[in-house]
N, C-alpha and C positions, 0 to 999 in steps of 0.2 A: 504492500498501502504506500510505504513510504517513497519509492521507487517512482512510483505511477504519481504521485502529487508532484514531485520532483519536476518529470518532464509536464505535466499539462501546468506547469508556473503556478498562477495565483487565479486560476478558473474558479468561476465560482458553483456554487452546488448543483446547481441544474445541470450546469455543462461538465461536470464531473460523473455525476451520477449516469449520465448518458454515455460518455467515455466508456465506464466502466463496463456497461451493457455491452458495447458494441468489443471491448476489449475480451468478456466472458465468450460471448458468441465465437469470437477466432478460436480461441484455445480451446473451448468445448465444445468441437464439434456436435452436430443435433444427431440423437440416437438414428441409426443403420433403418430400424424397424419402426414404427409407430403405430398406433391404434387402429389408425385408420387406413392403414396396409393391408388388416387381415380381415376377410371377407367369407360369407359362409357359400363354401361350393356344392355341396349335393349331401344327401343324408341316406341310410337304409336302413330297414327295419327288419329285423331276424326273429327268430322263432324264440330265442327267451335274450337273457345278458351276453353283450358282446362281452366278454373277459380277456382278449389279447388284442393288440391290433399293430402293424406294421407297415413300414413306407419303404419304397426303395430309397436308393442315396439319390437319385436323378428326379423324385416326385413323380414318374410315369406309372406306378404301380400301387394299389393298395392290397392288402390281406386283414382279415379279420377272422376272430376265433370265435366260437358262441356255446352258452350251454346248451344250445340246440345241435348238437354234434357235429356243425358242420364247420368246415376251412372255407370261406368265400375269399374270391381274388378279382381285382376290379384295375379296370385303368384310371387311370386319373380325371376323368371325366364321369367315373360312376358307373360304368356299362360293368356286368357281371360278365367275366371270359371264363371263369370255372367254378363249381364246389367240389368238396370232397366231402362224402358223411362218414365219419367214423363211429365207433360202437356207443364211445360215450361222449361227454362235453371237451370241446378244446378248450384249452385254460390259456393258451398264448400261443401266438405265429410271429414270425421274422421274416425278413424278405431281403435277400442280395441286391445288389446293384443291377439295373437293368430287369427286375423280377427275374432272373435265371433260374434263381432257387429261392422254395420256401419251405421254412422248418415249422414244426407245430408239435407242443406238447399235450398230450390227453389224459384225459381221467381213466383209458382203458391200459395207461401204465408205458404206453407207447413215445417215442422220439419220431416225427416222420419226416421226410426229406422228398419235396416233390418237384419237377421240374416245372418252366414257365406255362404247362400244356395242363399238368396237373395230374400228372402219371407220378406215381409213387416210387422213386428213387432206389430209397431203402427206407427201413424202419428198427427201430431198437426196442425192446420191451427191458424195460426197469425193473418190473416187478411191483411197480408202484407208481402212484399218479404222479404224471410228470408237469410240472407246475409255471418252468419257465424254461422259453430257448430264446436263444441267440444266434446270430450266425456272420460271420465276416462279410466285407461288400463283394469278394471275388468268391465265395462260397467255400474258399478251401478250409474251412474250420466251421464246426456246429458245436455249442456249448447248451447244456442241460442241467436244470434243478429240478430236485422233485421232493413230494412231501415228507419223503424219510431223512431227508437232510442229506442229501448225495449231489456233487460235483459233477457232473462225466463232461469231456472233451471228446468230440469224435474228428477225425478228417472228414473230407467232405464227400470223402469214398464209404464212410460209415463204419471206418475202422475206431475202435474205442481205443485210445490212447491214455487216459486215465480217469480215476474216480476217486474224489476224496471226500471227506465228512467236513460238512457246516453245521455242525450243530443240531439244527432244527431243521424245521420246510424253509425250501427255498424259496424265498417270493419275490428274486429280483435276480436277473443275471445278465451279463454284457460281457462282449469281447472284443479285444482291439486288434487290427489286423497283426496277420502273424500269429494270431494267439500271444501275444506280448505279455498281455494281461488278461485274465477273466476275472471277474467280480461278481461275487455272489452275495445277496443279500438274506438274513435268516432272519426266522421265528425267535432265534437265541437273541437277537437284537446285536447282532454284530456283522459288520462289512469284513468278508474275506477278499483278499489279493493274492492270485496264484501266479505265475509263472508258466510260461507254455508245456514246463514238464511236471507241472501238478504240484512244486515246492513254494509254501507260502510265502510270500513278501511280506502282507502285513497283516494289521488285523485291526478294526476300529469299534469300539465297543457305545453303542449309538443310544444307549440307556432305553429303548423300545424297539421292537419289532421292524424287522427293516421290510420294507413291499414293496421294493422299487429299486432298479440300477441300471445306469447307463453310463456310455466311456466313449471318448472321441476314438476316432482308428487310431489316432497316434497315441493314443495311451495318454494324453498330458492332462486330461480335467474326465473328474469322475463324479458322480451326481449319484445319491442314494435317496430314497424315502422313507420316513417311518412313521410308525402308527402314531404319533403324537403331534404327527400333522407338521413333520419339518422336513425340510430339503435341505440335504448338506452337499455341500461342493468340494471335492477333495483334488491337491496335484495328485500327479502320476506317485508320489513317495507316502500319499497318505495323509499329508496334513490337509486340516480344514480351512480352505479358503474365504465361506461365509457361508450364512444358512440362510435360509426363508421360510418363513411360518404361514401356514393355510389354517383353516379352522378346524378340521378333521384330518385322519388320516391322507396320508399322500400315497396312491394306491399305483400309479405309474410316474415312469419319469422319461424323459429321451433330450438328447443332443445334437445339436448342430456339426455338422463336421470338423468347423475351425473352433467349436465352442464357444462360439459368437453368440447364439439363441439356447437357453434351455426351456422345455416343455414340462409341464407338472399338471398333473391329473387327482384330486380330491375328492375323498366322499363328500365334503360339503357342496358336490354339483357342481365344481369350478374347474375350468382348465385353465391354468396361468403360463405366460410366455414371458420370461424374462432375460435382460441382457448377460452378457458376460460377468458384468459386476456386480450382479443382482437386483437389478432395478426392473420394476414390474414395467413392462411396453403393453400389454395388453390382457384380457380376462374375459372368459364367455361363461355364461350359467348355463349348464344343459340339464335335459329333465330327468334325470337320475344321479345315483353316483359313479363319479368317473373310475371304471375299474383298470383301462390302459391309455398311455398318451403314442403317438409316433410324431418325430417331425423328420423331411426330408434331409440329406446332405446339405443342399444348398438352403435349406429354410422355407423352401417357395411355397410345401405344402404340409398340413397339418392334419393328424386323423386323432379323432378320441371315439373310445367306446364306452358305454354306461349301461347300467341296471336296467333302464327304461327300455332294453332291448334295441339301440340306437347305436349304429357307426353315424358319427359326423365327421364332415369333413369340410377346412377350411383353406384356403387359397390367401398365401403372402404375395404381395407386389412383388415381381420379380427383378423391377430394378432395384428395389432396396434389397428384396433378400440375395440378389447376385452381388451383393457387396461383400459378402462373407466367402471368402476364397477358401476351399478345402486345402487344407496340410496337406502335402504331398508324404506316401508313405510308400515303404521298402517291397519290392516284388515279393507274392506270396511264398512262402519254401516248401509248399505242397499245391500240388498239381488240384485244379476245380473236378469236383465230381465226374463221373461218367455216369451215363443214364443204362443201368441193368435193369432187367424187369424185377417187378415188386416179389416181396416174399407172398407165398401163396395165401396167409390171412389176411392182406390186405388188397382192396380194389380201388382203381380210379374212378372217380364219377366222370360222367361225360360233362363235353363241354356245352354251357349254357348259352340262352341268347344274351343280350343285352337286360339288365335287370329293367324291371316295369317298375318297383317300387324305389328307384333311387331316382329324390326329388331334387331337382334343382333348386336354388336357393337365390331370392333376390339381392342383387348387392345394393349398399346402403348409401344413402345422397350423400353425394365429398362435402367435406366440411372445407370451409375458408381457412385461408390462412393465418397463423398462431398472431396473435397482437403482439404478441412479444417481437417478432419481426420487423411490427409498425414502430414499434417502441426505435425497436434499435435503427432503425432508417433516421428515423428522427435525430438519435441520440446522433448519429453520426454527421448525419447535415447539421448540427448545432457547434459539433468540436469543430468543421472544417470551417465553419465560420470565428471560431472564435481562434485559430492559428492565424487566418489572415489579418486580423487584427492586429 
């Protein structure tokens, strides 16, 4: 402040205040995404709760898993491309880049991997319901967590690399590219981080059950959600950067590829979009408790599933979302999965026509420019006149 006053000389209070506004605008750039940039796109009504959602990194495909036993796979505009009917409820789904692979975890104790057409590439029986799944962008690795507290890491071809205990039910799972870090959130109130070999990197005691987990592809930023309504953001080493509080349990979290946008879903019926620094950008009330959320790598598409049986999808303005540049990652160490015939106890459902109940949502009326910009302009004008004196 003293330096600024010296530069401003003997300027009056009004000119000084206006100049301050201009300086703040110059040194503190506007948030890349604002509330007005997020608009409802379409929704889909299933037969029961939407328990898990996934979005491809490019935002071109959306998957959902429901208690009605179905895996649903959509194009970005809401066209239903295929469904798969499992013997029991589908708890979670995950989508690789360009929608080439879809992973699912179900109450019939199985992890499934599908190709982009809905055919089962492989499945694995964990002997207990599979609560959570995650997949790397290239499909080279699949991670899963079970109701029995086990964390599994598979190659994209279905080979089991390791299995580790995470105490109690695994309610959140996330995986970085190359499986450098596998993060699990457990009902035993801990966040676990494992390396590619299954060795424990670190654990964090969250004091309440951990219900969701997400990680950037490079492993630099990790998010976990807890039963007491906290979202906790960690760095790669497990140090807490900041936390965010919702009114009820946080059941789903996700993060854009560069860590610039963090998405949260809560039992308070709301979704929250936060900046890298933890500032609230946008929030939306849904018709039920939010079970899971997903965001595309660039942040251009958001999906949320809730207990009112609805998958809701929002578009984020591409000109602002595009400012988030994905972090480059190292090439995978394992080959992407090859398509092999499905085991005899699994059957892929036929392809369906575009969904008739995918409902386009109207876009809101654009809002005028912020008054702050008007004030800034006037301040700059006054400041310039003062310097000419």
